[in-house]
Backbone as CSV, one residue per row, in Angstrom:
resi,resn,N_x,N_y,N_z,CA_x,CA_y,CA_z,C_x,C_y,C_z
1,MET,0.820,-1.237,0.015,0.013,-0.041,-0.004,0.924,1.146,0.046
2,ILE,0.316,2.346,-0.589,1.088,3.512,-0.615,0.843,4.377,0.550
3,ALA,1.904,4.878,1.112,1.609,5.802,2.353,2.769,6.747,2.554
4,SER,3.311,7.160,1.388,4.391,8.169,1.418,3.822,9.512,1.208
5,ARG,4.336,10.493,2.022,3.753,11.910,1.857,3.842,12.415,0.593
6,GLY,2.763,12.908,-0.003,2.698,13.524,-1.299,2.567,15.052,-0.976
7,PRO,2.131,15.742,-2.062,1.917,17.245,-1.860,0.821,17.626,-0.868
8,THR,0.954,18.755,-0.262,-0.115,19.314,0.517,-1.036,19.969,-0.470
9,LEU,-2.380,19.694,-0.319,-3.348,20.138,-1.340,-4.508,20.949,-0.675
10,GLU,-5.058,21.829,-1.435,-6.235,22.435,-1.023,-7.474,21.578,-1.286
11,VAL,-8.190,21.228,-0.321,-9.345,20.381,-0.501,-10.560,21.061,-0.023
12,VAL,-11.687,20.991,-0.778,-12.982,21.498,-0.365,-13.918,20.392,-0.088
13,VAL,-14.521,20.336,1.104,-15.339,19.221,1.587,-16.718,19.355,0.839
14,GLU,-17.132,18.358,0.231,-18.464,18.424,-0.412,-19.442,17.477,0.447
15,VAL,-18.965,16.457,0.945,-19.774,15.396,1.722,-19.021,15.226,2.998
16,PRO,-19.682,15.794,4.137,-19.058,15.486,5.372,-19.197,14.113,5.840
17,ARG,-18.157,13.632,6.610,-18.139,12.313,7.268,-19.540,12.189,7.872
18,GLY,-20.124,10.972,7.585,-21.453,10.614,8.314,-22.731,11.013,7.403
19,SER,-22.434,11.673,6.307,-23.512,12.153,5.466,-24.084,11.045,4.608
20,PHE,-25.332,11.060,4.290,-25.941,10.090,3.427,-26.064,10.687,1.905
21,LEU,-25.905,11.908,1.726,-26.098,12.637,0.424,-24.722,12.694,-0.165
22,LYS,-24.682,12.105,-1.461,-23.473,12.173,-2.321,-23.714,13.425,-3.204
23,ARG,-22.933,14.470,-3.103,-23.040,15.658,-3.929,-21.868,15.682,-4.982
24,GLY,-22.047,16.214,-6.051,-21.027,16.294,-7.076,-20.468,17.743,-6.877
25,SER,-19.458,17.978,-7.828,-18.816,19.334,-7.686,-19.693,20.530,-8.111
26,ASN,-20.778,20.139,-8.705,-21.729,21.230,-9.073,-22.709,21.472,-7.947
27,GLY,-22.543,20.820,-6.897,-23.489,20.915,-5.786,-24.821,20.106,-5.791
28,HIS,-25.014,19.489,-6.866,-26.274,18.755,-7.054,-26.081,17.390,-6.411
29,ILE,-27.229,16.841,-5.882,-27.269,15.545,-5.230,-27.103,14.476,-6.294
30,ASP,-26.053,13.659,-6.209,-25.886,12.493,-7.220,-26.759,11.315,-6.773
31,PHE,-26.742,10.947,-5.621,-27.555,9.853,-5.076,-27.557,9.946,-3.513
32,VAL,-28.544,9.202,-2.946,-28.755,9.103,-1.451,-28.240,7.702,-1.149
33,SER,-27.138,7.678,-0.279,-26.612,6.392,-0.040,-27.374,5.698,1.140
34,PRO,-27.516,4.350,1.124,-28.054,3.594,2.175,-27.203,3.612,3.380
35,LEU,-25.860,3.829,3.215,-24.838,3.994,4.292,-24.277,5.337,4.410
36,PRO,-23.919,5.769,5.631,-23.147,7.078,5.721,-21.800,6.943,5.102
37,CYS,-21.274,8.108,4.591,-19.947,8.142,4.086,-19.058,8.153,5.197
38,PRO,-18.043,7.189,5.204,-17.046,7.123,6.353,-15.975,8.148,6.356
39,PHE,-15.866,8.943,5.418,-14.883,10.001,5.279,-15.517,11.241,4.901
40,ASN,-14.663,12.319,5.094,-15.023,13.592,4.487,-14.562,13.582,3.065
41,TYR,-15.432,13.891,2.219,-15.255,13.595,0.710,-15.334,14.904,0.042
42,GLY,-14.506,15.197,-0.836,-14.551,16.409,-1.500,-13.664,16.417,-2.891
43,ALA,-13.058,17.619,-3.182,-12.355,17.695,-4.247,-11.215,18.783,-4.142
44,VAL,-10.363,18.628,-5.120,-9.085,19.630,-5.236,-9.605,20.542,-6.336
45,PRO,-9.845,21.694,-5.959,-10.440,22.671,-7.128,-9.401,23.110,-8.072
46,ARG,-8.112,22.829,-7.896,-7.124,23.326,-8.899,-6.929,22.276,-9.991
47,TRP,-7.514,21.089,-9.715,-7.216,19.969,-10.687,-8.403,19.395,-11.213
48,ILE,-8.376,18.986,-12.585,-9.388,18.148,-13.205,-8.920,16.784,-13.389
49,GLY,-9.695,15.776,-12.859,-9.348,14.373,-13.029,-9.540,13.855,-14.422
50,LEU,-9.145,12.509,-14.604,-9.265,11.975,-15.958,-10.582,11.839,-16.422
51,GLU,-11.652,11.808,-15.523,-13.077,11.638,-16.026,-13.679,12.976,-16.311
52,GLY,-12.851,14.108,-16.195,-13.463,15.388,-16.501,-14.034,16.310,-15.436
53,ASP,-14.031,15.740,-14.152,-14.587,16.493,-13.084,-13.362,16.849,-12.140
54,LEU,-13.659,17.678,-11.247,-12.648,18.084,-10.202,-12.049,16.713,-9.598
55,LEU,-10.705,16.816,-9.341,-9.957,15.704,-8.749,-10.493,15.326,-7.375
56,ASP,-10.956,14.203,-7.103,-11.593,13.782,-5.768,-10.523,13.645,-4.797
57,ALA,-10.978,13.944,-3.531,-10.147,13.657,-2.308,-10.934,13.371,-1.158
58,LEU,-10.491,12.482,-0.407,-11.049,12.152,0.947,-10.195,12.697,2.106
59,VAL,-10.760,13.053,3.201,-9.956,13.513,4.230,-10.270,12.709,5.463
60,LEU,-9.323,11.914,5.984,-9.556,11.202,7.089,-9.552,11.962,8.283
61,GLY,-10.223,11.640,9.329,-10.293,12.352,10.547,-11.674,12.736,11.023
62,PRO,-11.838,13.629,11.921,-13.164,13.971,12.359,-14.042,14.734,11.296
63,ARG,-15.340,14.626,11.553,-16.319,15.343,10.555,-16.016,16.800,10.362
64,LEU,-16.044,17.169,9.079,-15.738,18.555,8.731,-17.012,19.006,8.052
65,PRO,-17.416,20.350,8.137,-18.588,20.750,7.515,-18.495,20.922,6.010
66,ALA,-19.629,20.855,5.215,-19.583,20.964,3.847,-19.130,22.440,3.570
67,GLY,-18.318,22.508,2.484,-17.841,23.810,2.103,-16.459,24.119,2.780
68,ARG,-16.089,23.440,3.826,-14.812,23.761,4.526,-13.665,23.506,3.497
69,CYS,-12.799,24.503,3.490,-11.590,24.418,2.603,-10.382,24.315,3.539
70,LEU,-9.440,23.318,3.256,-8.332,23.067,4.098,-7.120,22.685,3.350
71,ALA,-6.031,23.066,3.770,-4.794,22.551,3.205,-4.407,21.285,4.026
72,VAL,-4.155,20.260,3.248,-3.961,18.871,3.982,-2.913,18.006,3.109
73,PRO,-2.064,17.355,3.765,-1.066,16.494,3.093,-1.779,15.321,2.397
74,SER,-1.347,14.915,1.266,-1.822,13.682,0.576,-0.866,12.465,0.839
75,TRP,-1.306,11.327,0.855,-0.669,10.092,1.215,-0.733,8.985,0.208
76,GLY,-1.496,9.170,-0.796,-1.662,8.088,-1.780,-3.052,8.284,-2.500
77,ALA,-3.459,7.440,-3.357,-4.728,7.629,-4.065,-5.258,6.260,-4.385
78,ILE,-6.572,6.056,-4.243,-7.288,4.980,-4.826,-7.502,5.079,-6.277
79,VAL,-7.395,4.051,-6.977,-7.621,4.033,-8.473,-9.035,3.453,-8.619
80,LEU,-9.971,4.292,-8.830,-11.399,3.694,-9.097,-11.733,3.804,-10.534
81,THR,-12.314,2.830,-11.161,-12.826,2.901,-12.458,-14.364,3.041,-12.416
82,ASP,-14.980,4.012,-13.012,-16.377,4.184,-12.850,-16.854,4.488,-14.413
83,ARG,-17.725,3.534,-14.842,-18.178,3.420,-16.178,-17.031,3.548,-17.237
84,GLY,-15.981,2.902,-16.893,-14.764,2.810,-17.820,-13.786,3.894,-17.710
85,LEU,-14.215,4.980,-16.841,-13.279,6.130,-16.719,-12.512,6.012,-15.472
86,VAL,-11.224,6.261,-15.439,-10.438,6.258,-14.312,-10.732,7.559,-13.386
87,ASP,-11.038,7.340,-12.111,-11.481,8.423,-11.234,-10.602,8.381,-9.934
88,HIS,-9.419,8.934,-9.915,-8.636,8.863,-8.664,-9.254,9.590,-7.510
89,LYS,-8.973,8.857,-6.380,-9.488,9.413,-5.077,-8.214,9.719,-4.207
90,LEU,-7.841,10.894,-4.046,-6.601,11.171,-3.191,-6.977,10.909,-1.791
91,VAL,-6.090,10.380,-1.077,-6.359,10.102,0.422,-5.544,11.076,1.182
92,CYS,-6.179,12.030,1.924,-5.483,13.052,2.685,-5.718,12.869,4.171
93,CYS,-4.713,13.441,4.954,-4.768,13.240,6.430,-3.638,14.101,6.999
94,GLU,-3.902,14.691,8.134,-2.822,15.530,8.732,-1.568,14.727,9.055
95,HIS,-1.817,13.428,9.438,-0.662,12.489,9.864,-0.758,11.356,8.817
96,ARG,0.319,10.479,8.736,0.318,9.286,7.966,-0.739,8.374,8.362
97,PRO,-1.600,7.946,7.463,-2.656,7.032,7.841,-2.127,5.697,8.324
98,SER,-2.843,5.163,9.289,-2.245,3.884,9.844,-2.693,2.800,8.829
99,ASP,-1.952,1.667,8.934,-2.228,0.510,7.964,-3.625,0.150,8.102
100,ALA,-4.239,0.143,9.352,-5.694,-0.135,9.401,-6.570,0.757,8.637
101,GLN,-6.214,2.009,8.630,-7.042,3.094,7.990,-6.938,2.813,6.459
102,MET,-5.733,2.560,6.037,-5.490,2.246,4.578,-6.171,1.010,4.153
103,ARG,-6.210,-0.037,4.923,-6.949,-1.224,4.584,-8.489,-0.981,4.473
104,PHE,-8.918,-0.108,5.441,-10.376,0.332,5.525,-10.704,1.069,4.235
105,VAL,-9.958,2.046,3.861,-10.116,2.815,2.696,-10.285,1.983,1.478
106,LEU,-9.287,0.979,1.339,-9.309,0.094,0.101,-10.547,-0.864,0.203
107,ARG,-10.869,-1.314,1.245,-12.125,-2.245,1.374,-13.297,-1.382,1.025
108,PHE,-13.487,-0.135,1.592,-14.638,0.657,1.264,-14.663,0.895,-0.232
109,PHE,-13.653,1.116,-0.924,-13.818,1.423,-2.340,-13.986,0.256,-3.153
110,HIS,-13.619,-0.944,-2.731,-14.029,-2.139,-3.464,-15.561,-2.305,-3.306
111,PHE,-16.026,-2.205,-2.157,-17.583,-2.216,-1.864,-18.210,-1.070,-2.640
112,TYR,-17.651,0.263,-2.556,-18.271,1.294,-3.396,-18.449,1.026,-4.865
113,ALA,-17.260,0.432,-5.518,-17.240,0.191,-6.857,-18.368,-0.806,-7.136
114,ALA,-18.574,-1.914,-6.342,-19.632,-2.773,-6.554,-21.036,-2.038,-6.521
115,CYS,-21.230,-1.295,-5.531,-22.499,-0.527,-5.402,-22.688,0.364,-6.588
116,LYS,-21.628,1.073,-6.999,-21.809,2.016,-8.115,-22.108,1.221,-9.424
117,ALA,-21.555,-0.005,-9.547,-21.825,-0.830,-10.705,-23.406,-1.031,-10.825
118,MET,-24.037,-1.309,-9.641,-25.398,-1.623,-9.642,-26.188,-0.336,-9.921
119,LEU,-25.826,0.760,-9.430,-26.403,2.082,-9.555,-26.339,2.422,-11.067
120,ASN,-25.235,2.302,-11.637,-25.005,2.643,-13.100,-25.870,1.604,-13.890
121,LEU,-26.093,0.409,-13.639,-26.858,-0.516,-14.326,-28.226,0.004,-14.314
122,CYS,-28.735,0.325,-13.110,-30.090,0.929,-12.965,-30.280,2.129,-13.822
123,ARG,-29.301,2.981,-13.938,-29.288,4.141,-14.693,-29.127,3.953,-16.150
124,GLY,-28.828,2.767,-16.513,-28.597,2.486,-17.971,-27.149,2.904,-18.453
125,GLN,-26.258,3.078,-17.549,-24.916,3.510,-17.831,-23.959,2.365,-17.977
126,ARG,-23.158,2.311,-18.932,-22.297,1.182,-19.267,-20.796,1.531,-18.821
127,GLY,-20.034,0.420,-18.851,-18.684,0.492,-18.623,-18.182,-0.137,-17.416
128,ARG,-16.980,-0.435,-17.237,-16.385,-1.172,-16.246,-16.492,-0.358,-14.891
129,ASN,-16.675,-1.045,-13.794,-16.631,-0.342,-12.487,-15.784,-1.306,-11.598
130,ALA,-14.659,-0.660,-11.024,-13.802,-1.445,-10.170,-12.927,-0.633,-9.269
131,CYS,-12.508,-1.085,-8.219,-11.398,-0.499,-7.513,-10.139,-1.251,-7.852
132,ASP,-9.176,-0.513,-8.438,-7.895,-1.165,-8.911,-6.697,-0.883,-7.887
133,GLY,-7.036,-0.545,-6.669,-5.921,-0.560,-5.713,-5.348,0.913,-5.455
134,TRP,-4.150,1.003,-5.136,-3.472,2.279,-4.709,-2.549,2.705,-5.816
135,CYS,-2.345,3.949,-5.954,-1.203,4.664,-6.634,-0.690,5.761,-5.765
136,SER,0.402,6.296,-6.108,1.013,7.489,-5.329,-0.026,8.686,-5.603
137,ALA,0.033,9.608,-4.649,-0.703,10.835,-4.761,-0.117,11.640,-5.928
138,GLN,1.136,11.634,-6.093,1.769,12.387,-7.109,1.396,11.770,-8.511
139,PHE,1.293,10.438,-8.670,0.825,9.900,-9.864,-0.599,10.424,-10.303
140,ALA,-1.449,10.404,-9.295,-2.844,10.906,-9.476,-2.865,12.346,-9.998
141,ILE,-2.048,13.067,-9.239,-2.004,14.501,-9.687,-1.375,14.770,-11.112
142,ASP,-0.318,13.959,-11.343,0.351,14.047,-12.658,-0.598,13.635,-13.769
143,SER,-1.605,12.723,-13.455,-2.603,12.239,-14.452,-3.603,13.285,-14.705
144,ALA,-3.817,14.336,-13.742,-4.838,15.279,-13.876,-4.349,16.313,-14.661
145,ARG,-5.237,17.361,-14.950,-4.768,18.656,-15.625,-5.176,19.742,-14.799
146,PRO,-4.346,20.875,-14.932,-4.774,22.079,-14.065,-6.088,22.661,-14.646
147,ARG,-6.788,23.106,-13.569,-8.142,23.745,-13.945,-7.852,25.204,-14.391
148,ASP,-8.566,25.593,-15.472,-8.456,26.991,-15.836,-9.752,27.596,-15.822
149,ASP,-9.855,28.893,-16.151,-11.085,29.725,-16.134,-12.155,29.112,-17.139
150,ARG,-11.747,28.307,-18.107,-12.702,27.835,-19.048,-13.533,26.602,-18.648
151,TRP,-13.041,26.079,-17.468,-13.855,24.813,-17.032,-15.174,25.262,-16.582
152,ARG,-16.192,24.540,-16.921,-17.635,24.827,-16.724,-18.285,23.683,-15.972
153,GLY,-17.575,22.792,-15.513,-18.138,21.652,-14.859,-17.808,20.381,-15.598
154,PRO,-18.202,19.287,-15.057,-17.796,17.964,-15.605,-18.372,17.813,-16.989
155,THR,-17.617,17.092,-17.887,-18.022,16.877,-19.280,-18.866,15.548,-19.374
156,VAL,-18.850,14.768,-18.378,-19.610,13.511,-18.284,-20.769,13.687,-17.433
157,GLU,-21.947,13.268,-17.729,-23.075,13.367,-16.863,-23.027,12.432,-15.753
158,PHE,-23.040,12.826,-14.495,-23.102,11.950,-13.352,-24.488,11.573,-12.954
């Protein structure tokens, strides 16, 4: 598993830990989860991920309010494939995540990928859904592109 310190990033929380509502970068509700989100989930507003939306990030630790912006070190990234599109999830935390936290994050995203596959099937959306493990935070950032003033939101409908 990856757990070397990557860059410190500005992350904006979209989904507070414990929330049942999954919101996208546009603020709209994507879906209501049957389970609460175990992490603070948000995005890095300076970067656009491979799927055309803001680069996703989760922040381990206590619940943070929606809209909270914080600078936090990155420690790796989960490689999620959603409808055939790679969607990196940066893992951020003030201190190096424990091995148990890292295993939990990985297990969660394996489960999440299976649930998202079912949701996509119900929505008539095609493509592979899977959790492909860890990569370095720097690799995920290097795979993204800088956001510029022309970006008007995701190019793929979620």
